[in-house]
DODONU-444032 format. One record per atom (N, C-alpha, C, CB): x, y, z; residue in one letter. Coordinates in nm, 2 decimals, always signed. Glycine has a CB too. Layout:
<recs>
<rec><east>X</east><north>Y</north><up>Z</up><res>A</res></rec>
...
</recs>
This chain:
<recs>
<rec><east>+11.57</east><north>+9.49</north><up>+9.46</up><res>M</res></rec>
<rec><east>+11.49</east><north>+9.61</north><up>+9.40</up><res>M</res></rec>
<rec><east>+11.59</east><north>+9.70</north><up>+9.34</up><res>M</res></rec>
<rec><east>+11.41</east><north>+9.67</north><up>+9.51</up><res>M</res></rec>
<rec><east>+11.56</east><north>+9.74</north><up>+9.22</up><res>E</res></rec>
<rec><east>+11.64</east><north>+9.85</north><up>+9.15</up><res>E</res></rec>
<rec><east>+11.58</east><north>+9.98</north><up>+9.18</up><res>E</res></rec>
<rec><east>+11.65</east><north>+9.82</north><up>+9.00</up><res>E</res></rec>
<rec><east>+11.66</east><north>+10.07</north><up>+9.23</up><res>V</res></rec>
<rec><east>+11.61</east><north>+10.21</north><up>+9.26</up><res>V</res></rec>
<rec><east>+11.58</east><north>+10.28</north><up>+9.13</up><res>V</res></rec>
<rec><east>+11.72</east><north>+10.29</north><up>+9.34</up><res>V</res></rec>
<rec><east>+11.46</east><north>+10.34</north><up>+9.12</up><res>Q</res></rec>
<rec><east>+11.42</east><north>+10.41</north><up>+9.00</up><res>Q</res></rec>
<rec><east>+11.50</east><north>+10.53</north><up>+8.98</up><res>Q</res></rec>
<rec><east>+11.27</east><north>+10.44</north><up>+9.01</up><res>Q</res></rec>
<rec><east>+11.52</east><north>+10.57</north><up>+8.85</up><res>T</res></rec>
<rec><east>+11.59</east><north>+10.69</north><up>+8.82</up><res>T</res></rec>
<rec><east>+11.50</east><north>+10.80</north><up>+8.75</up><res>T</res></rec>
<rec><east>+11.71</east><north>+10.66</north><up>+8.74</up><res>T</res></rec>
<rec><east>+11.38</east><north>+10.76</north><up>+8.73</up><res>T</res></rec>
<rec><east>+11.28</east><north>+10.86</north><up>+8.67</up><res>T</res></rec>
<rec><east>+11.27</east><north>+10.98</north><up>+8.75</up><res>T</res></rec>
<rec><east>+11.15</east><north>+10.79</north><up>+8.64</up><res>T</res></rec>
<rec><east>+11.27</east><north>+11.10</north><up>+8.69</up><res>N</res></rec>
<rec><east>+11.26</east><north>+11.22</north><up>+8.76</up><res>N</res></rec>
<rec><east>+11.12</east><north>+11.22</north><up>+8.83</up><res>N</res></rec>
<rec><east>+11.27</east><north>+11.35</north><up>+8.67</up><res>N</res></rec>
<rec><east>+11.12</east><north>+11.25</north><up>+8.96</up><res>V</res></rec>
<rec><east>+10.99</east><north>+11.25</north><up>+9.04</up><res>V</res></rec>
<rec><east>+10.89</east><north>+11.34</north><up>+8.98</up><res>V</res></rec>
<rec><east>+11.02</east><north>+11.28</north><up>+9.18</up><res>V</res></rec>
<rec><east>+10.93</east><north>+11.45</north><up>+8.91</up><res>K</res></rec>
<rec><east>+10.83</east><north>+11.54</north><up>+8.86</up><res>K</res></rec>
<rec><east>+10.76</east><north>+11.48</north><up>+8.74</up><res>K</res></rec>
<rec><east>+10.90</east><north>+11.67</north><up>+8.82</up><res>K</res></rec>
<rec><east>+10.81</east><north>+11.37</north><up>+8.68</up><res>E</res></rec>
<rec><east>+10.76</east><north>+11.31</north><up>+8.56</up><res>E</res></rec>
<rec><east>+10.66</east><north>+11.20</north><up>+8.59</up><res>E</res></rec>
<rec><east>+10.87</east><north>+11.26</north><up>+8.48</up><res>E</res></rec>
<rec><east>+10.64</east><north>+11.17</north><up>+8.72</up><res>I</res></rec>
<rec><east>+10.55</east><north>+11.06</north><up>+8.75</up><res>I</res></rec>
<rec><east>+10.43</east><north>+11.11</north><up>+8.82</up><res>I</res></rec>
<rec><east>+10.62</east><north>+10.95</north><up>+8.84</up><res>I</res></rec>
<rec><east>+10.32</east><north>+11.03</north><up>+8.82</up><res>S</res></rec>
<rec><east>+10.20</east><north>+11.08</north><up>+8.89</up><res>S</res></rec>
<rec><east>+10.21</east><north>+11.07</north><up>+9.04</up><res>S</res></rec>
<rec><east>+10.08</east><north>+11.00</north><up>+8.84</up><res>S</res></rec>
<rec><east>+10.12</east><north>+11.13</north><up>+9.11</up><res>Y</res></rec>
<rec><east>+10.12</east><north>+11.12</north><up>+9.26</up><res>Y</res></rec>
<rec><east>+10.10</east><north>+10.98</north><up>+9.30</up><res>Y</res></rec>
<rec><east>+10.01</east><north>+11.21</north><up>+9.32</up><res>Y</res></rec>
<rec><east>+10.01</east><north>+10.91</north><up>+9.23</up><res>R</res></rec>
<rec><east>+9.98</east><north>+10.77</north><up>+9.26</up><res>R</res></rec>
<rec><east>+10.10</east><north>+10.68</north><up>+9.24</up><res>R</res></rec>
<rec><east>+9.86</east><north>+10.72</north><up>+9.18</up><res>R</res></rec>
<rec><east>+10.17</east><north>+10.70</north><up>+9.13</up><res>E</res></rec>
<rec><east>+10.30</east><north>+10.63</north><up>+9.11</up><res>E</res></rec>
<rec><east>+10.40</east><north>+10.65</north><up>+9.21</up><res>E</res></rec>
<rec><east>+10.35</east><north>+10.66</north><up>+8.97</up><res>E</res></rec>
<rec><east>+10.41</east><north>+10.78</north><up>+9.26</up><res>A</res></rec>
<rec><east>+10.51</east><north>+10.81</north><up>+9.36</up><res>A</res></rec>
<rec><east>+10.47</east><north>+10.74</north><up>+9.49</up><res>A</res></rec>
<rec><east>+10.51</east><north>+10.96</north><up>+9.39</up><res>A</res></rec>
<rec><east>+10.35</east><north>+10.74</north><up>+9.53</up><res>V</res></rec>
<rec><east>+10.31</east><north>+10.67</north><up>+9.65</up><res>V</res></rec>
<rec><east>+10.33</east><north>+10.52</north><up>+9.64</up><res>V</res></rec>
<rec><east>+10.16</east><north>+10.70</north><up>+9.68</up><res>V</res></rec>
<rec><east>+10.30</east><north>+10.47</north><up>+9.53</up><res>N</res></rec>
<rec><east>+10.32</east><north>+10.32</north><up>+9.51</up><res>N</res></rec>
<rec><east>+10.47</east><north>+10.29</north><up>+9.52</up><res>N</res></rec>
<rec><east>+10.27</east><north>+10.28</north><up>+9.37</up><res>N</res></rec>
<rec><east>+10.55</east><north>+10.37</north><up>+9.46</up><res>E</res></rec>
<rec><east>+10.70</east><north>+10.35</north><up>+9.47</up><res>E</res></rec>
<rec><east>+10.75</east><north>+10.36</north><up>+9.61</up><res>E</res></rec>
<rec><east>+10.77</east><north>+10.45</north><up>+9.38</up><res>E</res></rec>
<rec><east>+10.69</east><north>+10.46</north><up>+9.68</up><res>L</res></rec>
<rec><east>+10.73</east><north>+10.47</north><up>+9.83</up><res>L</res></rec>
<rec><east>+10.69</east><north>+10.35</north><up>+9.90</up><res>L</res></rec>
<rec><east>+10.66</east><north>+10.59</north><up>+9.89</up><res>L</res></rec>
<rec><east>+10.58</east><north>+10.29</north><up>+9.87</up><res>D</res></rec>
<rec><east>+10.53</east><north>+10.17</north><up>+9.94</up><res>D</res></rec>
<rec><east>+10.63</east><north>+10.05</north><up>+9.91</up><res>D</res></rec>
<rec><east>+10.39</east><north>+10.13</north><up>+9.89</up><res>D</res></rec>
<rec><east>+10.67</east><north>+10.04</north><up>+9.79</up><res>I</res></rec>
<rec><east>+10.77</east><north>+9.94</north><up>+9.75</up><res>I</res></rec>
<rec><east>+10.90</east><north>+9.95</north><up>+9.82</up><res>I</res></rec>
<rec><east>+10.79</east><north>+9.94</north><up>+9.59</up><res>I</res></rec>
<rec><east>+10.95</east><north>+10.08</north><up>+9.82</up><res>I</res></rec>
<rec><east>+11.07</east><north>+10.11</north><up>+9.89</up><res>I</res></rec>
<rec><east>+11.06</east><north>+10.07</north><up>+10.04</up><res>I</res></rec>
<rec><east>+11.11</east><north>+10.25</north><up>+9.88</up><res>I</res></rec>
<rec><east>+10.95</east><north>+10.11</north><up>+10.10</up><res>L</res></rec>
<rec><east>+10.93</east><north>+10.08</north><up>+10.25</up><res>L</res></rec>
<rec><east>+10.93</east><north>+9.93</north><up>+10.27</up><res>L</res></rec>
<rec><east>+10.80</east><north>+10.15</north><up>+10.30</up><res>L</res></rec>
<rec><east>+10.85</east><north>+9.86</north><up>+10.19</up><res>R</res></rec>
<rec><east>+10.85</east><north>+9.71</north><up>+10.21</up><res>R</res></rec>
<rec><east>+10.99</east><north>+9.65</north><up>+10.19</up><res>R</res></rec>
<rec><east>+10.75</east><north>+9.65</north><up>+10.11</up><res>R</res></rec>
<rec><east>+11.06</east><north>+9.70</north><up>+10.10</up><res>E</res></rec>
<rec><east>+11.20</east><north>+9.65</north><up>+10.08</up><res>E</res></rec>
<rec><east>+11.29</east><north>+9.68</north><up>+10.20</up><res>E</res></rec>
<rec><east>+11.26</east><north>+9.71</north><up>+9.95</up><res>E</res></rec>
<rec><east>+11.28</east><north>+9.80</north><up>+10.25</up><res>M</res></rec>
<rec><east>+11.36</east><north>+9.84</north><up>+10.36</up><res>M</res></rec>
<rec><east>+11.32</east><north>+9.76</north><up>+10.49</up><res>M</res></rec>
<rec><east>+11.35</east><north>+9.99</north><up>+10.39</up><res>M</res></rec>
<rec><east>+11.20</east><north>+9.72</north><up>+10.50</up><res>Q</res></rec>
<rec><east>+11.15</east><north>+9.64</north><up>+10.62</up><res>Q</res></rec>
<rec><east>+11.18</east><north>+9.49</north><up>+10.61</up><res>Q</res></rec>
<rec><east>+11.01</east><north>+9.67</north><up>+10.64</up><res>Q</res></rec>
<rec><east>+11.21</east><north>+9.45</north><up>+10.49</up><res>S</res></rec>
<rec><east>+11.23</east><north>+9.30</north><up>+10.47</up><res>S</res></rec>
<rec><east>+11.36</east><north>+9.26</north><up>+10.52</up><res>S</res></rec>
<rec><east>+11.21</east><north>+9.27</north><up>+10.32</up><res>S</res></rec>
<rec><east>+11.36</east><north>+9.13</north><up>+10.54</up><res>D</res></rec>
<rec><east>+11.49</east><north>+9.07</north><up>+10.59</up><res>D</res></rec>
<rec><east>+11.59</east><north>+9.06</north><up>+10.48</up><res>D</res></rec>
<rec><east>+11.46</east><north>+8.93</north><up>+10.64</up><res>D</res></rec>
<rec><east>+11.55</east><north>+9.08</north><up>+10.35</up><res>N</res></rec>
<rec><east>+11.63</east><north>+9.07</north><up>+10.24</up><res>N</res></rec>
<rec><east>+11.68</east><north>+9.21</north><up>+10.19</up><res>N</res></rec>
<rec><east>+11.56</east><north>+9.00</north><up>+10.12</up><res>N</res></rec>
<rec><east>+11.67</east><north>+9.31</north><up>+10.27</up><res>C</res></rec>
<rec><east>+11.71</east><north>+9.44</north><up>+10.23</up><res>C</res></rec>
<rec><east>+11.86</east><north>+9.44</north><up>+10.20</up><res>C</res></rec>
<rec><east>+11.68</east><north>+9.54</north><up>+10.34</up><res>C</res></rec>
<rec><east>+11.89</east><north>+9.49</north><up>+10.08</up><res>D</res></rec>
<rec><east>+12.03</east><north>+9.50</north><up>+10.03</up><res>D</res></rec>
<rec><east>+12.09</east><north>+9.63</north><up>+10.09</up><res>D</res></rec>
<rec><east>+12.03</east><north>+9.50</north><up>+9.88</up><res>D</res></rec>
<rec><east>+12.18</east><north>+9.61</north><up>+10.19</up><res>I</res></rec>
<rec><east>+12.24</east><north>+9.72</north><up>+10.26</up><res>I</res></rec>
<rec><east>+12.32</east><north>+9.81</north><up>+10.16</up><res>I</res></rec>
<rec><east>+12.34</east><north>+9.66</north><up>+10.37</up><res>I</res></rec>
<rec><east>+12.37</east><north>+9.75</north><up>+10.05</up><res>D</res></rec>
<rec><east>+12.44</east><north>+9.83</north><up>+9.96</up><res>D</res></rec>
<rec><east>+12.35</east><north>+9.93</north><up>+9.88</up><res>D</res></rec>
<rec><east>+12.51</east><north>+9.74</north><up>+9.86</up><res>D</res></rec>
<rec><east>+12.22</east><north>+9.90</north><up>+9.88</up><res>K</res></rec>
<rec><east>+12.13</east><north>+9.99</north><up>+9.81</up><res>K</res></rec>
<rec><east>+12.05</east><north>+10.08</north><up>+9.91</up><res>K</res></rec>
<rec><east>+12.04</east><north>+9.91</north><up>+9.72</up><res>K</res></rec>
<rec><east>+12.08</east><north>+10.07</north><up>+10.04</up><res>L</res></rec>
<rec><east>+12.00</east><north>+10.14</north><up>+10.14</up><res>L</res></rec>
<rec><east>+12.01</east><north>+10.29</north><up>+10.12</up><res>L</res></rec>
<rec><east>+12.04</east><north>+10.10</north><up>+10.27</up><res>L</res></rec>
<rec><east>+12.12</east><north>+10.34</north><up>+10.10</up><res>S</res></rec>
<rec><east>+12.14</east><north>+10.49</north><up>+10.09</up><res>S</res></rec>
<rec><east>+12.06</east><north>+10.54</north><up>+9.96</up><res>S</res></rec>
<rec><east>+12.28</east><north>+10.53</north><up>+10.09</up><res>S</res></rec>
<rec><east>+12.07</east><north>+10.46</north><up>+9.85</up><res>A</res></rec>
<rec><east>+12.00</east><north>+10.50</north><up>+9.73</up><res>A</res></rec>
<rec><east>+11.85</east><north>+10.50</north><up>+9.75</up><res>A</res></rec>
<rec><east>+12.05</east><north>+10.41</north><up>+9.61</up><res>A</res></rec>
<rec><east>+11.80</east><north>+10.39</north><up>+9.82</up><res>M</res></rec>
<rec><east>+11.66</east><north>+10.38</north><up>+9.84</up><res>M</res></rec>
<rec><east>+11.61</east><north>+10.50</north><up>+9.93</up><res>M</res></rec>
<rec><east>+11.63</east><north>+10.25</north><up>+9.91</up><res>M</res></rec>
<rec><east>+11.69</east><north>+10.53</north><up>+10.03</up><res>T</res></rec>
<rec><east>+11.66</east><north>+10.64</north><up>+10.12</up><res>T</res></rec>
<rec><east>+11.66</east><north>+10.78</north><up>+10.05</up><res>T</res></rec>
<rec><east>+11.76</east><north>+10.65</north><up>+10.24</up><res>T</res></rec>
<rec><east>+11.75</east><north>+10.80</north><up>+9.96</up><res>R</res></rec>
<rec><east>+11.76</east><north>+10.92</north><up>+9.88</up><res>R</res></rec>
<rec><east>+11.64</east><north>+10.93</north><up>+9.79</up><res>R</res></rec>
<rec><east>+11.89</east><north>+10.92</north><up>+9.79</up><res>R</res></rec>
<rec><east>+11.60</east><north>+10.82</north><up>+9.72</up><res>R</res></rec>
<rec><east>+11.49</east><north>+10.82</north><up>+9.63</up><res>R</res></rec>
<rec><east>+11.36</east><north>+10.84</north><up>+9.71</up><res>R</res></rec>
<rec><east>+11.48</east><north>+10.69</north><up>+9.56</up><res>R</res></rec>
<rec><east>+11.34</east><north>+10.78</north><up>+9.83</up><res>A</res></rec>
<rec><east>+11.23</east><north>+10.80</north><up>+9.91</up><res>A</res></rec>
<rec><east>+11.21</east><north>+10.94</north><up>+9.96</up><res>A</res></rec>
<rec><east>+11.23</east><north>+10.70</north><up>+10.04</up><res>A</res></rec>
<rec><east>+11.32</east><north>+11.00</north><up>+9.99</up><res>T</res></rec>
<rec><east>+11.32</east><north>+11.14</north><up>+10.03</up><res>T</res></rec>
<rec><east>+11.28</east><north>+11.23</north><up>+9.92</up><res>T</res></rec>
<rec><east>+11.46</east><north>+11.19</north><up>+10.08</up><res>T</res></rec>
<rec><east>+11.32</east><north>+11.21</north><up>+9.79</up><res>E</res></rec>
<rec><east>+11.28</east><north>+11.28</north><up>+9.68</up><res>E</res></rec>
<rec><east>+11.13</east><north>+11.26</north><up>+9.65</up><res>E</res></rec>
<rec><east>+11.36</east><north>+11.24</north><up>+9.55</up><res>E</res></rec>
<rec><east>+11.08</east><north>+11.14</north><up>+9.66</up><res>L</res></rec>
<rec><east>+10.94</east><north>+11.11</north><up>+9.64</up><res>L</res></rec>
<rec><east>+10.85</east><north>+11.18</north><up>+9.75</up><res>L</res></rec>
<rec><east>+10.92</east><north>+10.96</north><up>+9.64</up><res>L</res></rec>
<rec><east>+10.89</east><north>+11.18</north><up>+9.87</up><res>I</res></rec>
<rec><east>+10.82</east><north>+11.24</north><up>+9.98</up><res>I</res></rec>
<rec><east>+10.81</east><north>+11.39</north><up>+9.96</up><res>I</res></rec>
<rec><east>+10.88</east><north>+11.21</north><up>+10.12</up><res>I</res></rec>
<rec><east>+10.92</east><north>+11.45</north><up>+9.92</up><res>A</res></rec>
<rec><east>+10.92</east><north>+11.60</north><up>+9.90</up><res>A</res></rec>
<rec><east>+10.83</east><north>+11.63</north><up>+9.79</up><res>A</res></rec>
<rec><east>+11.07</east><north>+11.64</north><up>+9.87</up><res>A</res></rec>
<rec><east>+10.83</east><north>+11.56</north><up>+9.68</up><res>E</res></rec>
<rec><east>+10.74</east><north>+11.59</north><up>+9.56</up><res>E</res></rec>
<rec><east>+10.60</east><north>+11.57</north><up>+9.60</up><res>E</res></rec>
<rec><east>+10.78</east><north>+11.50</north><up>+9.44</up><res>E</res></rec>
<rec><east>+10.57</east><north>+11.46</north><up>+9.67</up><res>C</res></rec>
<rec><east>+10.43</east><north>+11.44</north><up>+9.72</up><res>C</res></rec>
<rec><east>+10.38</east><north>+11.55</north><up>+9.81</up><res>C</res></rec>
<rec><east>+10.42</east><north>+11.30</north><up>+9.79</up><res>C</res></rec>
<rec><east>+10.47</east><north>+11.59</north><up>+9.90</up><res>R</res></rec>
<rec><east>+10.43</east><north>+11.70</north><up>+9.99</up><res>R</res></rec>
<rec><east>+10.41</east><north>+11.83</north><up>+9.91</up><res>R</res></rec>
<rec><east>+10.55</east><north>+11.73</north><up>+10.09</up><res>R</res></rec>
<rec><east>+10.49</east><north>+11.86</north><up>+9.81</up><res>N</res></rec>
<rec><east>+10.47</east><north>+11.98</north><up>+9.72</up><res>N</res></rec>
<rec><east>+10.34</east><north>+11.97</north><up>+9.65</up><res>N</res></rec>
<rec><east>+10.59</east><north>+11.99</north><up>+9.62</up><res>N</res></rec>
<rec><east>+10.31</east><north>+11.86</north><up>+9.60</up><res>R</res></rec>
<rec><east>+10.18</east><north>+11.84</north><up>+9.52</up><res>R</res></rec>
<rec><east>+10.06</east><north>+11.86</north><up>+9.61</up><res>R</res></rec>
<rec><east>+10.18</east><north>+11.71</north><up>+9.45</up><res>R</res></rec>
<rec><east>+10.07</east><north>+11.80</north><up>+9.73</up><res>L</res></rec>
<rec><east>+9.96</east><north>+11.81</north><up>+9.83</up><res>L</res></rec>
<rec><east>+9.94</east><north>+11.96</north><up>+9.87</up><res>L</res></rec>
<rec><east>+9.98</east><north>+11.73</north><up>+9.95</up><res>L</res></rec>
<rec><east>+10.05</east><north>+12.03</north><up>+9.89</up><res>T</res></rec>
<rec><east>+10.04</east><north>+12.17</north><up>+9.93</up><res>T</res></rec>
<rec><east>+9.98</east><north>+12.25</north><up>+9.82</up><res>T</res></rec>
<rec><east>+10.18</east><north>+12.22</north><up>+9.97</up><res>T</res></rec>
<rec><east>+10.03</east><north>+12.23</north><up>+9.70</up><res>A</res></rec>
<rec><east>+9.97</east><north>+12.30</north><up>+9.58</up><res>A</res></rec>
<rec><east>+9.83</east><north>+12.28</north><up>+9.56</up><res>A</res></rec>
<rec><east>+10.05</east><north>+12.27</north><up>+9.45</up><res>A</res></rec>
<rec><east>+9.78</east><north>+12.15</north><up>+9.57</up><res>T</res></rec>
<rec><east>+9.64</east><north>+12.12</north><up>+9.56</up><res>T</res></rec>
<rec><east>+9.56</east><north>+12.18</north><up>+9.67</up><res>T</res></rec>
<rec><east>+9.63</east><north>+11.97</north><up>+9.56</up><res>T</res></rec>
<rec><east>+9.61</east><north>+12.18</north><up>+9.79</up><res>D</res></rec>
<rec><east>+9.54</east><north>+12.24</north><up>+9.90</up><res>D</res></rec>
<rec><east>+9.52</east><north>+12.39</north><up>+9.88</up><res>D</res></rec>
<rec><east>+9.62</east><north>+12.22</north><up>+10.03</up><res>D</res></rec>
<rec><east>+9.62</east><north>+12.46</north><up>+9.83</up><res>E</res></rec>
<rec><east>+9.62</east><north>+12.60</north><up>+9.80</up><res>E</res></rec>
<rec><east>+9.52</east><north>+12.63</north><up>+9.69</up><res>E</res></rec>
<rec><east>+9.75</east><north>+12.66</north><up>+9.77</up><res>E</res></rec>
<rec><east>+9.52</east><north>+12.55</north><up>+9.59</up><res>E</res></rec>
<rec><east>+9.43</east><north>+12.56</north><up>+9.47</up><res>E</res></rec>
<rec><east>+9.28</east><north>+12.54</north><up>+9.52</up><res>E</res></rec>
<rec><east>+9.46</east><north>+12.46</north><up>+9.36</up><res>E</res></rec>
<rec><east>+9.26</east><north>+12.44</north><up>+9.60</up><res>L</res></rec>
<rec><east>+9.12</east><north>+12.42</north><up>+9.65</up><res>L</res></rec>
<rec><east>+9.07</east><north>+12.53</north><up>+9.74</up><res>L</res></rec>
<rec><east>+9.12</east><north>+12.28</north><up>+9.72</up><res>L</res></rec>
<rec><east>+9.16</east><north>+12.58</north><up>+9.82</up><res>R</res></rec>
<rec><east>+9.12</east><north>+12.69</north><up>+9.91</up><res>R</res></rec>
<rec><east>+9.09</east><north>+12.82</north><up>+9.82</up><res>R</res></rec>
<rec><east>+9.24</east><north>+12.73</north><up>+10.00</up><res>R</res></rec>
<rec><east>+9.16</east><north>+12.84</north><up>+9.71</up><res>G</res></rec>
<rec><east>+9.13</east><north>+12.95</north><up>+9.62</up><res>G</res></rec>
<rec><east>+8.99</east><north>+12.93</north><up>+9.55</up><res>G</res></rec>
<rec><east>+9.24</east><north>+12.96</north><up>+9.52</up><res>G</res></rec>
<rec><east>+8.97</east><north>+12.81</north><up>+9.51</up><res>I</res></rec>
<rec><east>+8.84</east><north>+12.78</north><up>+9.45</up><res>I</res></rec>
<rec><east>+8.72</east><north>+12.80</north><up>+9.55</up><res>I</res></rec>
<rec><east>+8.84</east><north>+12.63</north><up>+9.39</up><res>I</res></rec>
<rec><east>+8.74</east><north>+12.74</north><up>+9.67</up><res>L</res></rec>
<rec><east>+8.64</east><north>+12.75</north><up>+9.77</up><res>L</res></rec>
<rec><east>+8.62</east><north>+12.90</north><up>+9.81</up><res>L</res></rec>
<rec><east>+8.67</east><north>+12.67</north><up>+9.89</up><res>L</res></rec>
<rec><east>+8.72</east><north>+12.98</north><up>+9.81</up><res>A</res></rec>
<rec><east>+8.71</east><north>+13.12</north><up>+9.85</up><res>A</res></rec>
<rec><east>+8.62</east><north>+13.19</north><up>+9.75</up><res>A</res></rec>
<rec><east>+8.85</east><north>+13.18</north><up>+9.85</up><res>A</res></rec>
<rec><east>+8.62</east><north>+13.15</north><up>+9.62</up><res>T</res></rec>
<rec><east>+8.53</east><north>+13.22</north><up>+9.53</up><res>T</res></rec>
<rec><east>+8.39</east><north>+13.19</north><up>+9.56</up><res>T</res></rec>
<rec><east>+8.57</east><north>+13.17</north><up>+9.38</up><res>T</res></rec>
<rec><east>+8.36</east><north>+13.08</north><up>+9.62</up><res>L</res></rec>
<rec><east>+8.22</east><north>+13.05</north><up>+9.66</up><res>L</res></rec>
<rec><east>+8.17</east><north>+13.15</north><up>+9.76</up><res>L</res></rec>
<rec><east>+8.21</east><north>+12.91</north><up>+9.71</up><res>L</res></rec>
<rec><east>+8.25</east><north>+13.18</north><up>+9.86</up><res>T</res></rec>
<rec><east>+8.21</east><north>+13.27</north><up>+9.97</up><res>T</res></rec>
<rec><east>+8.20</east><north>+13.42</north><up>+9.92</up><res>T</res></rec>
<rec><east>+8.31</east><north>+13.26</north><up>+10.09</up><res>T</res></rec>
<rec><east>+8.28</east><north>+13.45</north><up>+9.82</up><res>T</res></rec>
<rec><east>+8.27</east><north>+13.59</north><up>+9.77</up><res>T</res></rec>
<rec><east>+8.16</east><north>+13.61</north><up>+9.67</up><res>T</res></rec>
<rec><east>+8.40</east><north>+13.63</north><up>+9.70</up><res>T</res></rec>
<rec><east>+8.11</east><north>+13.50</north><up>+9.61</up><res>K</res></rec>
<rec><east>+8.00</east><north>+13.51</north><up>+9.52</up><res>K</res></rec>
<rec><east>+7.86</east><north>+13.50</north><up>+9.59</up><res>K</res></rec>
<rec><east>+8.01</east><north>+13.41</north><up>+9.41</up><res>K</res></rec>
<rec><east>+7.86</east><north>+13.45</north><up>+9.71</up><res>A</res></rec>
<rec><east>+7.74</east><north>+13.42</north><up>+9.78</up><res>A</res></rec>
<rec><east>+7.68</east><north>+13.55</north><up>+9.84</up><res>A</res></rec>
<rec><east>+7.76</east><north>+13.33</north><up>+9.89</up><res>A</res></rec>
</recs>
C-alpha cells in the first residue's frame, strides 16, 4: 500500500473514512510492510483528526440550526 499524500482537507469525509479502513486492513494483515508502518500511522492520525474536526463542526452547526426552531416556536 502506498501512503496517500493528498492534503486531508482536500478530500471528502467519506474518502477519509475509506482511506482509514484501507490503512487499518493493511496494518492488520500479515503482509504489513513494517517500513511503511510509521507513515501509515501518521496518515491515519491526520485522517482521524480531520474527521473529528468535521464531525464537531457539523454537530455545532446542527445544534445552531435546531436552536432556531426552539426560539421561533
